[in-house]
N, C-alpha and C positions, 0 to 999 in steps of 0.2 A: 274863494278862500274863506274858511270858516271864521277866522279872526275878523276879517272885514265884515262878514255877515253879522257877527255878534254886535259890532259897533254901530252898524248902520240900520239893521232891521228893527222893525217895530216890535219884534218878539224879544227885545232886550229883557223885559220883565221875566219871561220864561227862563232865560239864561241866568238871571240873577237868582231865581228860585233854585235852579239846578246847582249853581255854584255854592249857594248857601247851604244846601243839603250836604254837599261834599265837605265843606268846611266843618259843619256840625258833626258829621260822622267821624271825621279825622280827629277833631279835638276830643269828642266824647270818648272814643276808644283809646286815644293816646293817654288821657288821664285815668281811664279805667285800668289800663295795664301799668301805668306809671305810679299810681297811688293805691291801687287795690291791695288789701292785706293778704289776699290769697296768693299774690304774686311776689310777696316779700322775699322769699328765698330764691325764686327764679330771677328776680331783679339783682339779687346779690351776685349772681354769676354773670348775668348778661348785661347788667346796667341799663342804660336808656335805649339800647338797641332793641330790647324787647318791645317797647312801645312803638319805636320807629318801624318795626316789622309788622305789628298787628294793626296799627291805625291805617296804613295804606291798604291792608287786606280788607278792611271794612269798606273803604272807598271803592276798592276793586269789585267787591260783591255788588254794590249799588250800581256801578257803571256797567258791569257785565249783565245785570238785569236789563239795562236800558239799550245796550248796543244792538240787539236784534230787532227791537221794536220799530226803529225807523225804516228797516228794510222789509217789514211785513206790509207790503203795499196794499193788499186787499183789506187788511185791518185799517189802514189809514183811509182807504176809500169809504169803508163803513163808518168810521168816525166822522169823516167829512160830510157824509150824507146825514148824519145825526145832528150836525151843527148848522143845517141850512137856515135855521132861524137866527143864527148869530151873524155878526159882522163878517164881511168878506175878508177883512184883514186876518181874523182868527183862522178862517178856513184856509187861506193861502199859506199860512205859516206851516201847515202840514206838508206843503211842497218843498220846504226847506229841510226835508228829512235827511238827505244825504249830508248836508252841512252839519246837522246835529250829530249824525252818525260819526262823522270825522272828529268832531269836537270830543265826543265821548271816547273815541279811540285814542286820541291824544292823552286824555286823562288816564286811561288804562295803561298806556305806555309809560307815562311818568310815574304812576304809582307802582307799576311792576318794577321799575328801576330801583325805587326807594326800598320796596319790599325785599327785593333780591339782595341788594347790598347789605341791608340790615341783617338778613338771615345768614349771609356768608360770614359776617362778623360774629353772629351768634354761634355758628358751628365752630369757628376758631376758638372762641372763648369757652365753649363746652369742652373742646379738646384739651385746651391748656389746663382747665380746671380738673379734668380727669387725670392729667399727669401730675397734679399736685403743685402746679407752678404758682398758684395763688395762695390765699390764706387758708387756715385750718378749716374754717367754716365751708368754704367752697369745696375743699377736698372731701370733707365729711358728707356734704350734700351729694357730691358726685359718686361717692362710694356706696350710697344706699342701694341695696339690692332689690330685686323684684321676686322675693320669695318669702314664705311664711307670712308674717303680719306686716311686712314692709312693702313699699312701692317706691320705684325710682323717680328721680327728677331729671338726671342727665341722660339724654338718649344715647350718648356714646358709652357703651357698656364694657368696653375693653380698651386697655392701653395700647393694644396693637392696631386698633382702628385709627385711620387717618381722616381728616376732614374731607378729603377728596373721595375716599372710599364711602363715607357716610352719605355724601351727596349722590353718588351713583349706585347706591345699594338700598337706600331708604325710599319708601313710597313718595314722601314729600320731595325728596331730592330729584328722583327720576322724573316725576310729573312736572316739577318746577322747571327742569331743563327743557322738557318737551314743550311746555306752555310758552316759555320765553322764546325759544327758537321759532315756534309757530308764529308768535306775535311779531317778532322781528321781520320774518319773511312777508307776512301780510302787510305790515306798515310800509316796508321798503318797496314792495311791488305795487303799492297804491300811489306812488309818486306820479304826478301828471305825465311826465315824459314817458314813463313805462306804460301807464294806462292807455295813453293815446296811440302810441306806436306799437305796443306789444300787448294788446288787450287780452290775448289768450293767456299770457303769463300772469297778468293781474287776476283774471277770472279763475284759473285753476289754483293759483297760490292762495286766493282768498278762501277757497274751500278747506283750507287748513283750520278754519274755524271749528270744524267738526272735531278735529284732534284737540284743539284748544279747549273746547268746552268739556270734552271727555276727560282730559287731564285736570281741568279745573274742579270737576265734581269729585274726582278721586283724591285730589291734592291733600285735603285735610284728614284723610283716613288714617294717616300715620300717627296723628295726635302728638306731634313732637313738642309743641308748646304745652307745658304741664303746669298746673296750679295746685296749691295746697288744699287738701280736702279736710272736712271737719272730722275730728276724732273725739272719742269720749274716754277720758276727759280731754278737753281741747288742748292743742299745742299752741301756746302763745309765742309767736316767733320773736317778738321784741324782747321777751324775757329769756327765752331759751337759746337765742343765737350765741350768747356768751357762755353757755353751759353745755357744750357739745358732749363732754364726758358723762353728763347726767341723763342724756337722752335714753328713755326707756327704763330709767332707774328711779326717777322721782315722779310723783303724780303730776306735777306741773308741766313736765316735759316728756310726754310720750314721744315715741319715734314719729316724726312728721310723715304724713301720707300724701301722695300726689296722684293726680289723674289728668289725662289729656282731655281737652275740650271736645265736645261733640261737634262733628263737622256740620257747618251751617251753609256753606256755599250752594249746595244743591237746592236748598229751600229758596234761595234768591233767584236762581236761574231756571228752575224747572218749568215755571209758567211761560216765560218767553220761548223756551225751547219747544214746548208743546205747540205754541202759537206758530212758530216758524215751521214746524213739521206740517201743520195743517196748511200753511201757506204753500209749501212745496207740493203737497198732495193736490191742492186746487190747481196749481200750475200744471201738474201732470194730467189732470182731467181735461183742462183746456187744451193741452197739447194733443190729446187724442181726438178732439173735435175736428171735423173736416173743414179745411180752408181751401177755397177755390180761387183760381186766378181769373180776373176780369180782363186784365191787360198787362203786358210786360213791355216796357219801352227802355231802350238804351239812349240816354240823353248825352249831349256833348260833355266833355271833360270827365268821362268815366263815371257818370251818374246813372244809377239804375232806378227806374220808377216801377213800383209794383202796385197794381190795383187789385185788391183782394176782397173776397166776399166770405162772410161767416155767419151762419144762422144765429139770430138773437143778438148780434153785435150792435151796440149803440155807442156813439161817441159824441163828444162836444169839442168845440174848437180849442186848440191849445193842448190837447191831451197826447199821450204817447203810448206805445205798445212795446212789448218785448217779442222779438222774433227768434225762432229756432229752426235751423235747417239741418235735419239729421244727416243729409248727404255730406255735410261738412263736419258736424260734431253734434252728437245727441245731448251733450251736456251744456253747450254754450248758448246763452240767451243774450241778445243784444238789444238795447233800447233805441227806438226811433220815433221821432215826433211825427204825427200824422199830418199830411198836407191836404187831405180832402176836407170837404165840408159835411156837416151833419145831414144836410139836405140831400146828399148824394146816396145812391143805393150801394155804395162800396166804400171802402176806406183805402187810402193810399199812403205810401211812404216813399221818400226819395233817399236813396242810399249812395253815398259817395265812396269811392274806392280809397279807403284809409285802413290799413292793417290787413292781416292775413285773412280774416273771416270775410270781410267785404270783398276783397280781391278774389277769393275763391268763389263766392256767390256770383259775382259778375262774370267770372270765367265760365261757370256752369251754364249760366243763362245764355252767354254768347255762343256756346256750342250746341244749344238746343236746335233741333230741326224746326223749320218754319211751321207755325201752327201747333207745335207741341206744347203740352202742359208743363208748367214750371216744376221745379223740385218740390217735394213735400215741405210744407211750412207749418210750424206750430206758432200760435199767437197767444200771448198772455196779456190781458188788459181789457179795456183801456185804463190808464192811471193818470193821476195828476188833476189839479184843479182846473176846471174849464176856464177859458178866457172870455166868457160871454159878457163880462162886465163892460167890455168895450162898447157894447150895444146900448148901454145906459146913458151915453153922452152924445150930444149933438156933434161935437168935434173930438176926434180921437187922433192922437199922434203915436205911431208905432215906431219905436227906435230899437234897433238890434244890431249885433255884430257877430260875424261868423255863423255858427250853428244856431245862434239865438234868433235868427230871422225866420227859421223854418215854420214856426206857428203862424206867421203872418199870411202864408199861403192859404191856410185853412180859414183864417179870419176874413181875408179879402174875398175868398170864394163865397163864404157864408153871407157876407154883406151883399154880394152881387145877387145871390138867390133871394134874399129878403127884399131887395129893391125890385127885382123882377116880379115877385109875387105880391108886391105892395103890402108887405107885412105891417099891420097897424102898430105893432109893439116896437118897431124899430125907430129909435130916436136919432140915430146917427145920420148926419147930413154931409159930413166932410171928414175925410180920413187922410192923414199925412203919413207917409212911409219913409223913414230915414234909415238907410243902410250904411253902416260904418265899415269902411274897408281899411285894412292895414297890411303892410308888407309890399305895397305897390309904390315905387318911386315916382315922384311927380317931376315932370320936366316942363 
């Protein structure tokens, strides 16, 4: 749980920095839109909903910049290797990438809700203002045309347009609906009960991030939020707001001009998007590399052991790989912790029958003729911080529950090889292994 991780991890300082930046961005842009002179007339129509829509948008830009970085695993591996001179705690925090990814996603979900509600109110108030239901100033501002030497403020250009029609016909409205629906599907399908039992649903739904980012980049192109531009002579809103009939007639009050802000979201997300594309290209290259089977074993309780060989593959204890079996799906990649030791000339994984993908893989292997080669397998990795720190202590206690015990097989094997070879660098003299079991009634 990311909330527990935040409270218990030594990376609390990093989370404080992240939250501080979020708060700063929210407050900065809130007051920018709530106090800025260029938004005086816009605020007159929309009130505080303007600031409540734009401040979350700034926070969204920042977190959409971050959301892809934790899943760029090769980038994390590169960074981890660059910090070998630093403390192990700092390096290990990189392995909390998925927890941070979830935390950022929660912030995106929260800010999306605030942003959406505020803009729905804005659309309603734009509509009412266009109908003349408010004061004379709101009506005059909404009646400004986009012709000659004037520019409009209210994006609702006709009294026959409804708020619903604006939402589903404008660039901002259509992309906003698409972005929100994509986000809802991604977040709900990421619930643990769905992810564990229906991983394929989680996997395919999560690829709506492509739609999400495409919509995000286009979202601001409509430039619906408009601000007053500088005119010559200047239009002083505080002086001219009570002199509507004099607009364009006296020098002090030329007709106010407005323009939409330049879209900025693409500048926030283009870098992470390029990095992620490179990540997927590297995964494809690794997928094309040949992987051979050393051994295939069906263990009790529907557990499949695969011993694989791949040229140039090097691993450390505690790391994991992503596997892809084209015979099942060319798109699905599933993570598995390696159970082999670095001293062995192969790497192995133990796969338990949980979910459709693992069940299909075990079924394919069970139907293979004796001595036949296994199905084509793509391998991406290894990833994760190695657990070789255990070898720095004379006494080590390994405690795990459920899937968390998987790395211990690799650690114990490696210790055995080091003892066998009388490795002088091995300080470990005693290892305790505690397995926590749950769900078994005691009698």
